[in-house]
Legacy VTK file of the C-alpha trace (Angstrom):
# vtk DataFile Version 3.0
C-alpha trace
ASCII
DATASET POLYDATA
POINTS 359 float
-13.228 19.092 -11.166
-16.423 16.951 -10.411
-14.382 14.120 -11.829
-11.635 14.627 -9.327
-14.601 14.470 -6.440
-16.685 11.895 -7.848
-13.220 9.274 -8.292
-12.034 10.511 -4.739
-15.557 9.921 -3.190
-15.724 6.664 -4.835
-11.847 5.681 -3.524
-12.079 6.673 -0.129
-15.496 5.283 0.371
-14.494 1.604 -0.874
-11.767 1.800 1.289
-13.022 3.236 3.885
-16.761 0.557 3.676
-13.514 -2.798 3.399
-11.884 -1.787 6.373
-14.710 -1.433 8.226
-16.844 -4.429 6.913
-14.029 -6.337 7.806
-14.244 -5.151 11.705
-18.242 -5.921 11.200
-18.418 -9.497 9.787
-15.505 -10.678 11.837
-17.543 -9.264 15.037
-20.291 -11.070 13.920
-18.530 -14.317 13.674
-17.372 -13.685 16.960
-20.709 -13.501 18.160
-20.498 -9.885 19.428
-23.511 -7.646 18.973
-22.746 -4.912 16.783
-24.837 -1.484 17.630
-23.162 0.599 15.208
-22.056 0.836 11.322
-20.699 4.150 10.261
-19.276 5.417 7.044
-17.863 8.940 7.917
-17.850 10.573 11.655
-20.089 13.279 12.911
-23.487 13.992 12.495
-25.750 11.370 10.514
-26.434 12.461 7.737
-28.957 9.391 7.088
-29.098 6.104 8.557
-31.198 2.823 8.879
-31.935 0.285 11.440
-31.893 -3.471 10.355
-32.008 -5.672 12.479
-29.819 -4.821 15.635
-27.572 -2.631 14.023
-27.622 0.664 12.395
-26.263 1.616 9.401
-25.680 5.138 8.778
-23.562 7.716 6.719
-21.913 10.628 8.626
-20.824 14.264 7.821
-17.481 14.028 8.013
-15.954 10.934 5.431
-12.665 10.545 6.217
-13.282 7.842 8.288
-15.751 5.515 9.532
-16.163 3.199 12.682
-18.147 -0.254 13.718
-19.161 0.205 17.419
-19.612 -3.447 19.003
-21.585 -3.286 21.982
-19.472 -3.104 25.314
-17.025 -1.419 23.244
-16.465 1.145 26.245
-15.635 -0.861 29.503
-18.123 1.982 31.371
-20.568 0.988 29.226
-23.742 -0.546 30.906
-24.887 -3.610 29.601
-27.653 -5.347 30.209
-26.692 -8.852 32.184
-28.522 -11.297 29.276
-26.330 -9.649 26.545
-23.240 -9.362 28.641
-21.773 -12.454 26.461
-22.388 -10.491 23.259
-20.312 -7.585 24.596
-16.666 -6.777 23.570
-14.925 -7.267 26.733
-16.614 -10.054 27.468
-14.771 -11.947 24.733
-11.271 -13.695 25.178
-8.247 -11.327 23.458
-8.014 -13.958 21.066
-11.607 -13.046 19.983
-10.376 -9.204 20.732
-7.855 -9.598 18.565
-9.463 -11.056 16.188
-11.739 -8.033 15.489
-9.389 -5.543 15.250
-7.183 -6.727 12.881
-10.333 -7.522 10.563
-9.827 -3.890 9.615
-6.263 -4.069 8.209
-6.885 -7.702 6.970
-9.787 -6.553 4.981
-7.549 -3.547 3.165
-4.521 -6.188 1.949
-6.953 -8.589 1.156
-8.763 -5.744 -1.053
-5.254 -4.834 -2.357
-5.119 -8.537 -3.771
-7.911 -8.613 -5.723
-7.281 -5.628 -7.249
-3.819 -6.343 -8.326
-5.095 -10.099 -9.524
-8.038 -8.430 -11.030
-5.484 -6.057 -12.998
-3.427 -8.745 -13.864
-6.203 -10.438 -15.837
-5.991 -7.977 -18.271
-2.482 -8.948 -18.717
0.897 -8.375 -16.820
3.066 -5.312 -18.690
7.027 -5.418 -18.849
10.153 -4.299 -20.309
11.680 -7.434 -22.887
15.305 -7.789 -22.445
16.192 -5.154 -25.460
18.574 -2.794 -25.265
17.591 0.581 -25.796
20.118 3.710 -25.278
24.143 2.514 -25.198
26.057 4.776 -22.959
29.576 5.601 -24.272
32.706 5.252 -22.870
31.035 1.724 -20.859
31.273 -1.729 -20.449
28.223 -2.042 -22.695
29.987 0.393 -25.937
32.998 -1.397 -25.181
31.965 -5.407 -25.305
29.903 -3.918 -28.631
26.568 -4.276 -27.545
24.084 -2.094 -29.858
20.790 -0.580 -29.830
18.309 -2.892 -31.040
20.267 -6.097 -29.326
18.015 -8.684 -28.036
19.747 -10.651 -24.867
18.295 -13.899 -24.205
20.734 -15.279 -22.219
23.672 -14.469 -19.627
25.927 -17.014 -18.373
23.508 -19.761 -19.673
20.657 -18.443 -18.240
17.287 -17.630 -20.229
16.620 -13.985 -19.716
13.219 -13.082 -21.604
12.547 -9.456 -19.252
14.718 -6.343 -18.073
14.353 -6.251 -15.157
15.934 -10.266 -15.219
18.764 -8.539 -16.907
19.355 -5.263 -14.693
19.046 -7.813 -11.780
21.992 -10.037 -13.193
24.149 -6.899 -14.043
23.939 -5.319 -10.770
23.926 -8.159 -8.343
27.218 -9.439 -10.924
30.361 -7.998 -8.139
32.295 -7.310 -11.887
32.333 -10.930 -12.820
32.291 -11.168 -16.713
29.096 -12.057 -18.071
28.342 -13.976 -20.812
25.357 -12.658 -23.323
23.864 -14.593 -26.161
22.596 -11.800 -28.006
19.973 -11.681 -31.078
20.670 -8.905 -33.974
19.407 -8.565 -37.408
18.578 -12.261 -37.126
22.241 -13.423 -36.256
23.141 -14.794 -32.665
26.262 -13.127 -31.023
28.189 -14.237 -27.996
29.645 -11.032 -26.032
31.475 -11.072 -23.235
30.936 -7.380 -20.569
32.251 -6.983 -17.591
29.947 -4.617 -15.315
31.449 -1.857 -13.391
31.163 -0.546 -9.705
28.611 3.128 -9.892
26.434 4.491 -7.235
22.829 5.293 -8.448
19.469 6.021 -5.859
17.290 4.280 -4.518
13.887 4.730 -4.698
13.998 6.497 -1.086
16.621 8.955 -2.571
19.630 6.913 -0.774
23.061 6.424 -2.782
23.312 2.773 -3.038
26.244 0.769 -4.851
25.623 -1.364 -7.954
27.236 -2.328 -10.920
26.332 -1.135 -14.531
27.125 -1.880 -18.057
25.609 1.255 -19.271
22.214 0.298 -21.526
18.827 1.217 -21.049
15.501 -0.707 -21.981
13.856 -0.296 -25.269
10.917 2.266 -25.250
8.605 -0.796 -25.792
6.159 -2.197 -23.550
5.055 -5.844 -24.059
2.140 -7.506 -22.353
1.792 -11.159 -21.136
-1.411 -12.816 -20.637
-1.916 -15.128 -17.500
-4.552 -16.905 -16.896
-6.486 -16.626 -13.455
-4.389 -18.618 -10.786
-0.940 -17.135 -12.019
-2.674 -13.232 -11.751
-3.488 -14.441 -8.242
-0.168 -15.468 -7.384
1.316 -12.268 -9.391
-1.360 -10.207 -6.954
-0.235 -11.492 -3.602
3.128 -10.952 -4.244
2.308 -7.317 -5.620
0.313 -6.892 -2.084
3.434 -8.534 0.018
5.859 -5.882 -1.763
3.363 -3.243 -0.989
2.911 -3.619 2.597
6.730 -4.053 2.832
7.800 -1.365 1.143
5.225 1.009 2.898
6.668 0.211 5.705
10.562 0.876 4.562
9.061 4.195 3.703
7.355 4.901 7.312
10.844 3.990 8.893
12.528 6.093 6.212
10.462 9.190 6.861
11.247 8.447 10.761
15.201 8.439 10.230
14.306 11.475 7.832
15.198 9.652 4.735
12.523 10.549 2.872
11.729 14.629 3.482
8.844 15.359 6.015
7.273 17.465 3.115
6.875 14.261 1.018
3.325 13.611 3.455
0.410 13.955 1.781
-3.277 14.426 3.146
-6.935 14.373 1.803
-6.134 17.126 -1.199
-3.171 15.155 -2.701
-5.152 12.372 -2.197
-7.851 13.583 -4.323
-5.561 15.493 -6.928
-4.042 11.675 -7.431
-7.362 10.323 -8.005
-8.715 12.490 -10.586
-5.288 12.260 -12.122
-6.075 8.262 -12.160
-9.457 8.375 -13.247
-8.443 10.787 -16.772
-6.224 7.778 -17.201
-8.669 4.934 -16.999
-10.656 2.454 -15.160
-7.337 0.383 -14.403
-5.156 3.108 -13.188
-7.935 3.732 -10.501
-8.104 0.594 -9.787
-4.340 0.279 -9.106
-4.690 3.466 -7.203
-6.944 2.283 -4.735
-4.923 -0.423 -4.143
-1.640 0.931 -3.225
-3.561 3.630 -1.054
-5.407 0.537 0.615
-2.413 -1.105 1.696
-0.890 1.852 3.154
-4.026 2.192 5.035
-3.757 -1.007 6.095
-0.348 -0.704 7.560
-0.786 2.601 8.987
-3.626 1.531 10.980
-1.355 -1.724 12.063
0.874 0.785 13.799
0.918 0.877 18.060
-1.129 4.828 18.289
-3.786 4.590 20.341
-7.159 5.013 18.611
-5.924 3.371 15.903
-6.088 -0.441 15.162
-2.459 -1.238 16.202
-2.818 0.633 19.138
-5.753 -1.581 20.704
-3.263 -4.306 19.698
-1.061 -2.773 22.160
-3.512 -2.783 24.797
-4.027 -6.324 24.261
-0.666 -7.384 24.549
-0.236 -5.033 27.784
-3.332 -7.259 28.592
-1.764 -10.416 28.296
1.247 -9.328 30.042
0.008 -8.107 32.731
-2.833 -10.339 32.894
-5.528 -7.871 33.448
-6.522 -5.206 31.075
-5.664 -1.681 31.154
-7.501 0.810 33.795
-9.821 2.877 32.183
-8.011 6.177 33.134
-4.947 4.914 31.475
-6.740 3.589 28.227
-8.260 7.068 27.592
-4.874 8.947 28.194
-3.126 6.872 25.872
-5.691 7.361 23.412
-6.526 11.018 23.804
-2.408 11.642 23.593
-3.130 9.189 19.969
-5.807 11.199 19.207
-3.430 14.398 18.978
-0.871 13.345 17.243
-3.275 11.599 14.557
-4.529 15.513 14.345
-1.175 17.167 14.312
-0.544 14.743 11.536
-3.725 15.073 9.385
-2.960 19.136 9.841
0.564 18.936 8.501
-0.441 16.779 5.751
-3.140 18.936 5.383
-0.340 22.062 5.289
1.875 20.224 2.591
-1.183 19.944 0.456
-1.651 23.978 0.308
2.102 24.291 -0.190
2.194 22.077 -3.235
-1.111 23.824 -4.456
0.555 27.314 -4.004
3.659 26.890 -5.057
4.941 27.643 -8.429
3.969 24.644 -10.466
1.851 22.905 -7.951
-0.711 21.315 -8.981
-4.055 22.367 -10.371
-7.397 20.726 -10.053
LINES 1 360
359 0 1 2 3 4 5 6 7 8 9 10 11 12 13 14 15 16 17 18 19 20 21 22 23 24 25 26 27 28 29 30 31 32 33 34 35 36 37 38 39 40 41 42 43 44 45 46 47 48 49 50 51 52 53 54 55 56 57 58 59 60 61 62 63 64 65 66 67 68 69 70 71 72 73 74 75 76 77 78 79 80 81 82 83 84 85 86 87 88 89 90 91 92 93 94 95 96 97 98 99 100 101 102 103 104 105 106 107 108 109 110 111 112 113 114 115 116 117 118 119 120 121 122 123 124 125 126 127 128 129 130 131 132 133 134 135 136 137 138 139 140 141 142 143 144 145 146 147 148 149 150 151 152 153 154 155 156 157 158 159 160 161 162 163 164 165 166 167 168 169 170 171 172 173 174 175 176 177 178 179 180 181 182 183 184 185 186 187 188 189 190 191 192 193 194 195 196 197 198 199 200 201 202 203 204 205 206 207 208 209 210 211 212 213 214 215 216 217 218 219 220 221 222 223 224 225 226 227 228 229 230 231 232 233 234 235 236 237 238 239 240 241 242 243 244 245 246 247 248 249 250 251 252 253 254 255 256 257 258 259 260 261 262 263 264 265 266 267 268 269 270 271 272 273 274 275 276 277 278 279 280 281 282 283 284 285 286 287 288 289 290 291 292 293 294 295 296 297 298 299 300 301 302 303 304 305 306 307 308 309 310 311 312 313 314 315 316 317 318 319 320 321 322 323 324 325 326 327 328 329 330 331 332 333 334 335 336 337 338 339 340 341 342 343 344 345 346 347 348 349 350 351 352 353 354 355 356 357 358
């Protein structure tokens, strides 16, 4: 229980801090005065004013905010400070300030992935585990323990590459070079069409031969540049996967009951902490991507909602009326609260259902 609480506080604290740090740093760079930097919402627990900014930790930890001067168009701003207010800035500066939060979340994910990669990148080698009876692999003579090192003359070392070639073969004959007990064998195999479930539970057409990877993981040591490159590609893949997952939720391909809230995050953080620091860092990277993507959705009160207001301002050549923005933000707030309540409900169902998780 203590480990779960501590790990959750660390994960959420870092993610919120990094997100708000993005808004804070770019605000300063753009010449905007920042009045308050808060981790959490509600009444202040502790705080201190340093320079022109008050830094605080508030009661409710699920979020945070940076309050720049003139964030509220109705706010009274001294004439000598008007040029440092948020609304006095051109649209492109305000867009940079708004986008900095999600960008810093993506940057954190890339940094975490890259750091993890420095310890080595794990992968399954192109070694065959089980061979399914009656399928093309068995019929061609492939056996458990065979190592595939070439397909149609192209070198193969990783299971992912082997699997991709087979899946995308369109059923054409493949010539495999295989190592078996010190011998090199040429084996021709013809993949057959089949259907399998993808990450989202959808049935998709693929080609298979009927083999699984050997239960063996190889860790490839890489240099810093390769680790960073891999970290960037992992972050980009995570962004795309998160966007597609949200779309699949809207399309009801992924059931709404899979949506999780703070309790699920806490439970998962505790589980990853038990597995070690690297597992917790990986979980934090994935969560950071989710936070960045969700904040970019065009829902008022989120960063994406502010982008929507800026886009309308650019099109209309004038800011939206304060009344319209307030109404939109109230609707957005109600939507977010309802979504959080629904996620919380799902968490409770998971806990109290038979076999539900325990802390």
